[in-house]
C-alpha distance (Angstrom), angle and dihedral (degrees) to the residues before:
residue distance angle dihedral
M1 . . .
A2 3.80 . .
G3 3.78 91.2 .
V4 3.77 92.0 52.6
I5 3.82 92.0 50.9
E6 3.81 89.8 49.7
D7 3.80 87.6 54.6
L8 3.80 89.1 49.8
N9 3.80 90.6 55.8
Y10 3.78 89.7 48.0
W11 3.80 92.3 53.7
W12 3.79 89.6 55.8
R13 3.80 94.0 45.3
V14 3.80 93.2 55.3
N15 3.83 90.7 42.4
R16 3.77 89.8 -132.1
L17 3.74 102.8 135.5
A18 3.79 110.5 8.1
T19 3.78 132.8 32.9
N20 3.79 126.2 -146.7
T21 3.79 124.6 -177.6
T22 3.81 96.9 147.5
G23 3.76 96.2 78.4
D24 3.81 86.8 -141.8
Y25 3.79 124.5 129.5
I26 3.76 137.3 -176.4
T27 3.78 127.4 -157.8
I28 3.78 116.6 -121.6
T29 3.79 118.4 -149.9
S30 3.80 124.3 -167.1
P31 3.83 118.6 -121.0
Y32 3.82 82.8 -117.0
G33 3.83 87.7 65.6
D34 3.82 99.0 -106.9
K35 3.79 121.0 131.0
L36 3.81 106.0 -121.3
Y37 3.79 109.9 -178.4
S38 3.79 146.8 -46.1
L39 3.78 109.7 -96.1
A40 3.80 122.9 -144.5
L41 3.81 112.8 -135.4
S42 3.79 125.7 -139.7
S43 3.78 128.8 -134.3
E44 3.82 133.8 -145.6
S45 3.79 89.0 -95.8
D46 3.80 89.1 54.2
I47 3.80 88.3 57.5
S48 3.80 89.9 54.1
T49 3.79 90.4 48.9
A50 3.82 92.8 49.5
I51 3.79 92.7 47.9
H52 3.82 93.8 45.9
T53 3.82 89.7 50.9
A54 3.82 92.0 46.0
K55 3.81 92.1 50.5
A56 3.78 91.3 52.6
A57 3.81 91.9 50.0
Q58 3.82 92.6 45.2
V59 3.80 93.6 66.2
A60 3.80 93.8 66.7
W61 3.81 93.6 35.2
G62 3.81 92.6 52.5
S63 3.81 91.3 52.8
L64 3.81 93.7 46.2
G65 3.81 94.4 92.3
L66 3.78 132.4 -117.5
R67 3.80 97.6 -89.7
N68 3.78 94.5 50.5
R69 3.78 92.3 47.6
A70 3.81 89.0 49.0
R71 3.82 90.4 52.9
V72 3.80 89.9 56.8
I73 3.82 91.7 52.0
L74 3.81 92.1 47.7
R75 3.84 89.8 51.5
F76 3.80 87.1 50.7
H77 3.82 88.9 52.8
D78 3.79 89.3 57.3
L79 3.82 92.9 46.4
V80 3.81 91.0 53.3
L81 3.78 88.9 54.1
A82 3.80 92.0 46.4
H83 3.83 92.0 51.3
K84 3.78 98.1 37.9
D85 3.80 95.3 122.8
E86 3.80 93.8 54.3
L87 3.79 90.9 46.4
L88 3.79 93.6 48.7
D89 3.80 91.0 49.0
L90 3.81 91.4 50.4
I91 3.80 93.1 48.6
Q92 3.78 91.8 50.5
W93 3.81 94.6 45.7
E94 3.77 92.2 50.6
T95 3.82 101.0 39.6
G96 3.81 106.5 22.0
K97 3.80 90.7 -133.5
P98 3.83 121.5 147.9
R99 3.77 114.3 -93.9
R100 3.80 91.6 -115.3
D101 3.80 88.7 61.6
A102 3.80 91.4 44.8
N103 3.81 87.9 51.9
E104 3.80 89.7 56.6
E105 3.80 87.5 61.1
L106 3.79 91.0 51.9
L107 3.80 91.0 50.5
D108 3.79 91.4 46.9
V109 3.80 93.6 53.9
M110 3.80 92.5 47.4
L111 3.80 92.5 47.7
N112 3.81 92.3 49.4
A113 3.81 91.6 47.9
R114 3.79 92.4 51.2
Y115 3.80 95.7 41.1
Y116 3.77 97.2 50.9
A117 3.80 95.2 39.0
R118 3.80 87.8 56.8
H119 3.81 95.5 43.4
V120 3.79 100.9 50.7
G121 3.81 86.3 117.5
A122 3.79 86.1 87.1
L123 3.82 86.2 73.5
K124 3.79 96.7 53.7
D125 3.79 120.6 112.3
R126 3.81 113.4 -91.6
K127 3.77 126.7 -151.8
H128 3.80 120.6 -136.9
S129 3.75 132.1 -172.4
G130 3.77 117.4 -121.4
V131 3.78 124.8 -125.0
F132 3.82 88.5 -85.6
P133 3.82 115.4 44.2
L134 3.81 116.3 -116.8
L135 3.78 91.8 0.2
I136 3.82 93.3 76.8
S137 3.81 132.7 27.9
A138 3.77 131.6 177.0
I139 3.79 140.8 -167.6
E140 3.78 123.0 -148.5
R141 3.82 114.2 -150.8
H142 3.79 131.1 -173.1
V143 3.79 108.3 -143.3
P144 3.84 121.8 -167.7
V145 3.79 113.0 -106.8
G146 3.81 91.0 -136.7
V147 3.82 117.5 -121.9
V148 3.79 117.8 19.3
G149 3.79 116.7 -156.1
I150 3.82 118.2 -150.8
I151 3.79 123.6 -166.4
A152 3.81 107.9 -169.2
P153 3.82 131.6 -174.2
W154 3.79 129.7 -135.5
N155 3.79 102.3 -108.4
Y156 3.84 97.0 80.5
P157 3.82 103.6 21.4
L158 3.81 96.4 169.7
T159 3.80 99.9 39.4
L160 3.78 96.8 43.0
A161 3.80 93.9 43.5
V162 3.82 95.7 58.8
S163 3.81 115.0 3.0
D164 3.82 90.7 79.4
A165 3.80 90.9 39.2
I166 3.82 93.3 56.3
P167 3.83 96.4 69.3
A168 3.81 90.2 39.1
L169 3.79 90.5 55.2
L170 3.80 94.4 44.0
A171 3.80 88.5 52.7
G172 3.81 87.1 61.2
N173 3.82 100.1 -100.0
A174 3.76 134.4 131.5
V175 3.82 119.1 -126.7
V176 3.80 134.7 -144.3
L177 3.81 113.6 -169.9
K178 3.79 130.0 -162.3
P179 3.79 105.7 -167.5
D180 3.78 122.4 -173.4
P181 3.81 108.5 -85.3
L182 3.82 89.9 -126.1
T183 3.82 91.9 65.2
S184 3.80 105.1 28.9
A185 3.81 97.5 120.9
T186 3.80 92.3 63.1
A187 3.81 90.1 50.6
L188 3.81 93.6 47.6
Y189 3.77 93.0 47.7
V190 3.79 95.9 51.5
I191 3.81 93.0 43.3
D192 3.79 88.3 53.7
L193 3.81 86.5 57.6
L194 3.80 88.4 56.0
Y195 3.78 89.5 54.3
R196 3.79 90.7 48.8
A197 3.80 87.6 52.4
G198 3.80 90.6 58.7
L199 3.81 112.2 -83.6
P200 3.82 111.2 153.3
E201 3.79 112.5 -104.7
G202 3.80 112.2 -87.5
L203 3.82 96.2 13.8
F204 3.81 92.8 113.9
G205 3.80 110.5 43.9
V206 3.79 128.0 -174.1
V207 3.79 129.7 -156.6
I208 3.77 122.0 -173.6
G209 3.77 126.8 -149.3
D210 3.76 150.5 75.9
G211 3.81 116.9 -37.2
E212 3.81 93.6 -132.9
K213 3.79 89.6 59.7
L214 3.81 102.4 36.1
G215 3.81 103.5 26.2
A216 3.83 99.2 80.0
P217 3.84 95.9 42.7
L218 3.80 89.2 50.6
I219 3.81 93.2 49.3
N220 3.82 90.3 48.1
Q221 3.81 91.8 59.8
V222 3.83 107.3 35.7
N223 3.80 129.1 81.2
F224 3.82 97.5 -137.3
L225 3.80 133.6 12.9
M226 3.79 129.8 -147.6
F227 3.81 110.6 -165.8
T228 3.80 129.5 -178.5
G229 3.78 116.9 -175.5
S230 3.76 145.7 79.1
T231 3.79 124.5 -17.5
K232 3.80 90.0 -123.2
V233 3.79 92.8 59.1
G234 3.82 91.6 35.8
R235 3.80 90.6 63.0
V236 3.82 89.7 55.1
V237 3.80 91.7 46.9
A238 3.80 92.0 49.2
A239 3.82 90.9 51.6
Q240 3.82 90.8 50.1
C241 3.80 91.7 48.9
G242 3.80 89.0 49.0
E243 3.79 90.3 54.1
Q244 3.81 89.5 53.0
L245 3.84 92.6 42.5
I246 3.79 91.1 -129.9
G247 3.77 127.5 138.9
T248 3.77 120.8 -104.1
A249 3.79 140.1 -173.1
L250 3.78 117.0 -157.9
E251 3.80 127.8 -169.4
L252 3.78 103.9 -171.0
G253 3.80 140.3 165.8
G254 3.75 129.9 -35.3
K255 3.79 139.5 -165.2
N256 3.78 92.4 -163.9
A257 3.79 121.6 -165.8
M258 3.78 137.6 -158.0
I259 3.83 125.3 -154.9
I260 3.80 115.5 -151.4
R261 3.78 109.4 -166.9
A262 3.81 126.5 -150.2
D263 3.82 92.3 -106.9
S264 3.81 92.7 58.4
D265 3.80 123.8 119.6
V266 3.83 96.2 -111.5
E267 3.83 96.8 -150.6
K268 3.79 92.3 47.7
A269 3.80 91.8 45.9
A270 3.79 90.5 51.8
E271 3.79 91.2 50.4
I272 3.82 91.3 50.2
A273 3.80 91.2 46.9
T274 3.81 92.7 50.6
R275 3.81 91.1 57.1
A276 3.78 94.1 39.3
C277 3.79 95.3 51.2
F278 3.78 102.3 36.1
G279 3.81 106.1 30.7
N280 3.80 110.0 126.7
T281 3.83 85.2 13.3
G282 3.81 88.0 -71.7
Q283 3.80 93.4 -62.0
L284 3.77 94.4 125.2
C285 3.79 128.4 107.3
I286 3.83 92.8 -139.9
S287 3.80 97.8 43.8
I288 3.80 119.4 117.3
E289 3.81 117.7 -100.5
R290 3.83 99.0 164.4
L291 3.83 125.0 54.3
Y292 3.80 119.4 -169.2
V293 3.80 111.1 -168.1
H294 3.79 126.7 -175.7
E295 3.77 109.5 -104.3
S296 3.80 92.8 -123.6
I297 3.82 92.9 64.2
E298 3.81 101.1 24.9
Q299 3.81 97.3 107.4
T300 3.78 94.6 42.6
F301 3.77 91.4 47.7
L302 3.78 93.3 46.3
E303 3.81 91.8 53.2
S304 3.81 91.4 50.9
F305 3.81 92.8 43.2
V306 3.81 93.2 51.0
R307 3.80 91.9 46.5
K308 3.82 93.1 51.1
T309 3.80 91.7 45.0
R310 3.78 92.9 51.5
A311 3.80 88.4 51.5
M312 3.81 90.8 61.8
T313 3.81 112.4 111.1
Y314 3.78 126.9 -133.7
Q315 3.80 120.7 -126.9
D316 3.78 123.1 -162.0
S317 3.81 101.6 168.6
V318 3.79 142.1 52.1
G319 3.82 116.0 -81.0
W320 3.76 140.9 56.6
G321 3.76 124.2 -53.2
G322 3.79 117.3 71.8
S323 3.79 133.1 86.1
F324 3.81 99.8 -154.6
G325 3.77 135.4 21.4
P326 3.79 142.5 -176.5
L327 3.79 119.9 -56.3
I328 3.78 118.0 -103.6
S329 3.81 95.4 -93.3
P330 3.80 144.5 -11.0
V331 3.83 88.0 -104.6
H332 3.78 92.1 57.9
A333 3.80 92.7 42.9
A334 3.81 89.5 54.0
R335 3.81 89.4 51.6
V336 3.82 92.0 52.5
M337 3.81 91.4 45.2
A338 3.82 89.1 54.4
F339 3.80 88.8 61.6
I340 3.80 92.1 49.1
S341 3.83 94.0 46.2
D342 3.79 92.1 47.9
A343 3.81 91.3 51.7
R344 3.81 93.3 45.1
D345 3.81 92.2 48.8
K346 3.81 90.8 51.4
G347 3.79 95.4 51.1
A348 3.83 108.7 -85.0
K349 3.81 115.7 144.9
I350 3.81 116.5 -127.6
H351 3.80 110.5 -148.7
T352 3.78 97.4 -178.8
G353 3.80 136.9 -6.0
G354 3.77 118.2 8.3
E355 3.79 97.6 137.2
L356 3.80 133.0 103.5
A357 3.80 113.4 -124.6
G358 3.77 115.2 -168.7
N359 3.78 119.8 -27.6
A360 3.78 101.1 -44.6
T361 3.80 112.0 7.5
I362 3.79 125.6 110.2
A363 3.79 118.4 169.9
P364 3.83 115.4 -130.3
T365 3.79 105.3 -75.7
I366 3.81 128.8 -148.8
M367 3.79 121.5 -171.7
T368 3.78 138.0 176.3
G369 3.79 132.1 -169.2
V370 3.80 94.0 53.2
T371 3.81 112.8 167.0
E372 3.79 136.4 -172.2
Q373 3.81 90.1 -98.4
M374 3.81 91.1 66.6
N375 3.81 120.7 86.7
V376 3.80 90.4 -138.5
C377 3.80 90.1 63.6
R378 3.81 96.3 76.5
D379 3.80 108.9 1.0
E380 3.78 122.3 88.3
T381 3.82 110.1 -110.4
F382 3.82 96.2 -170.4
G383 3.76 89.9 -154.5
P384 3.83 142.2 87.1
V385 3.81 95.1 -66.4
V386 3.82 128.6 117.1
A387 3.82 133.1 174.3
V388 3.82 118.5 -144.9
S389 3.82 119.5 -153.6
A390 3.81 134.9 170.6
F391 3.82 129.0 -122.1
S392 3.80 132.1 -171.8
S393 3.84 104.0 -154.6
D394 3.76 140.0 23.2
S395 3.79 91.4 -114.6
E396 3.80 90.5 53.8
A397 3.81 91.0 49.9
I398 3.79 91.9 50.2
G399 3.79 90.1 50.9
L400 3.80 91.8 50.0
V401 3.80 93.1 50.2
N402 3.80 93.1 47.7
D403 3.80 93.7 47.2
S404 3.78 92.5 96.0
E405 3.80 138.0 87.4
Y406 3.79 87.4 -130.3
G407 3.78 127.3 78.8
L408 3.78 110.2 172.4
N409 3.80 107.9 120.6
A410 3.82 139.4 -5.8
S411 3.77 139.6 174.8
V412 3.81 138.3 -150.5
I413 3.80 122.1 -161.9
S414 3.80 116.1 -162.6
K415 3.81 142.0 129.0
N416 3.80 88.3 -135.7
R417 3.79 102.0 76.4
K418 3.80 93.5 -178.4
V419 3.81 91.3 57.8
A420 3.81 91.2 41.8
L421 3.79 90.2 54.0
A422 3.80 91.4 49.9
I423 3.83 89.9 51.4
A424 3.81 91.0 46.8
R425 3.78 90.5 56.4
E426 3.80 89.2 57.9
L427 3.80 96.5 51.3
H428 3.82 120.1 102.3
A429 3.80 98.0 -132.4
G430 3.78 136.5 110.7
T431 3.81 91.8 -130.9
V432 3.78 128.5 26.8
N433 3.82 122.2 -173.0
I434 3.78 122.5 -157.5
N435 3.82 114.2 -149.5
E436 3.83 91.6 -6.2
G437 3.78 135.3 70.7
Y438 3.78 106.8 -129.7
A439 3.80 111.6 -45.9
T440 3.81 96.5 86.8
A441 3.80 95.7 58.3
W442 3.80 94.3 37.7
S443 3.80 93.9 52.4
T444 3.81 94.3 46.3
L445 3.78 94.2 90.8
G446 3.78 94.3 177.3
S447 3.82 89.6 68.8
P448 3.82 124.5 67.1
M449 3.80 120.2 -107.7
G450 3.81 124.3 -155.9
G451 3.76 145.0 103.7
F452 3.78 142.5 -80.2
G453 3.80 123.4 -138.7
A454 3.81 116.1 -10.7
S455 3.81 90.8 -1.6
G456 3.78 94.7 83.5
L457 3.77 153.0 -89.8
G458 3.78 131.8 -85.0
R459 3.77 129.1 18.5
R460 3.77 140.5 -95.2
H461 3.80 122.7 -146.8
A462 3.78 131.1 22.0
V463 3.81 124.5 50.5
A464 3.82 89.9 -48.4
G465 3.81 89.2 60.8
I466 3.80 92.9 61.9
L467 3.81 101.5 32.2
Q468 3.81 90.8 57.9
Y469 3.81 87.7 70.5
T470 3.80 91.9 59.1
Q471 3.78 139.5 65.9
S472 3.80 117.4 -131.7
Q473 3.77 115.9 -125.6
T474 3.79 123.5 -170.5
I475 3.80 120.1 -157.4
A476 3.82 109.1 -169.6
T477 3.79 125.2 -171.6
Q478 3.78 127.3 -159.2
N479 3.80 102.0 -145.0
A480 3.76 99.5 -179.7
L481 3.77 140.6 2.2
G482 3.79 114.0 -3.8
F483 3.76 142.6 -132.4
G484 3.76 93.1 -82.1
P485 3.84 119.4 88.4
P486 3.84 110.2 -82.7
F487 3.83 131.0 -157.7
G488 3.80 93.1 28.2
L489 3.84 94.1 -63.4
N490 3.79 116.8 154.2
D491 3.79 122.2 -126.5
E492 3.80 93.9 -96.8
K493 3.81 95.7 52.6
W494 3.81 91.9 42.5
G495 3.82 91.5 49.1
N496 3.80 91.5 49.5
L497 3.82 90.4 49.4
L498 3.79 92.0 51.1
T499 3.80 94.7 50.0
A500 3.81 91.4 44.5
S501 3.81 89.1 52.1
L502 3.78 90.9 53.9
G503 3.80 90.1 52.3
V504 3.81 90.7 52.8
M505 3.81 91.6 47.6
K506 3.82 90.3 54.4
K507 3.80 91.4 51.9
I508 3.79 93.7 51.6
G509 3.84 91.2 46.3
W510 3.80 99.1 -109.9
R511 3.79 109.1 156.7
């Protein structure tokens, strides 16, 4: 760890990745309790410097060509693999998450790098026929927007620092990232790997500081913004982007639900639920916070679910071994405990967990008897807390899942995949997993990922995830004749000829 922190200080000294003119620093402490480093904070002028530098570097990068940009990203893929141990250590030191959850971030970054590097064909020019064949032709181009701003949270410091940046870079853009100060070292380390892979100097800038101070100045100067965070802040960000008339993609909050049907294998369902609810210690926007179990198996399921949850092991140090860890900070732990205390005081039954251990540790918590009067009923806890409720019919379960302003992720557990698919089609969520919690949809990079309703705008992954960082340009050529009346025809005769031509084209099947 010491060597990594020395590298971090070096990056600041050479002013390669982050700028600091404020002279201000904050001390970052690991959720394990260890002091990690003093972090230099950026100012509004540092944002301007980073964006000016990125714009200058983007000119050459944008003209490099798709294949050459893809080669850089594939070299980055290999560097991530080569430095996996340092990255996993950093993630754990900064977030306190179990190594298995940190490893998911590593896999995600590598998968995104490989997927987008091998699908840059989506950015190639496309030819289109005009309304009249041969007379008109057109080319559709995808032009980089310029500088993409990314505001990333602390819960997935590796994934959210670069997995969105990869398609933005491949599309020919520059990037300026504002990571959460609590997890900046992970972001700086992985971005340095991108530079080692061949990014032009200055193309990927980093500014460090509080979102309330740096968010608006960043939005005011970029050409597109990717934001991951709460719905409350997302509404403010969207309004600011609207004022600037720039594009934005927002992945926001979720109150994700899982339906467990009567025909489910109870033990398997409990195992899936344990991972889906408590992965990353519940600090995951697509994790499950509501479980709806058919009344005929509710008690049996609950017994298995509680038993498996209690078998989870706590980890408070770097390395493999545990299945849950401390929350990111005492402040966040207090916020999660407020949800639990409110529910307990208003009559919810806590079956396991529900207590604060140390400054920032809450064991995975299962509760029943949650009512509308409890804050945990509708608000996202973003912690290891799940409410279990019973339902009597599929239609009731669908109604319960959809009774939320959020629509990020959902899950259906059933042996009858045909019925599960029919239920999935009725759920108001951007991704729905059948017989899994969230990993299946997230890892299927060929399909878009994003939210309905208050869970966000735009999409990650798939072609949509790279085209959003471009502007479409159409170049149309009139090859012969024109739209004005030819051969001395008057407007009436020319208009009649045009409409008659369209009728003929329909008959012969011309689109």
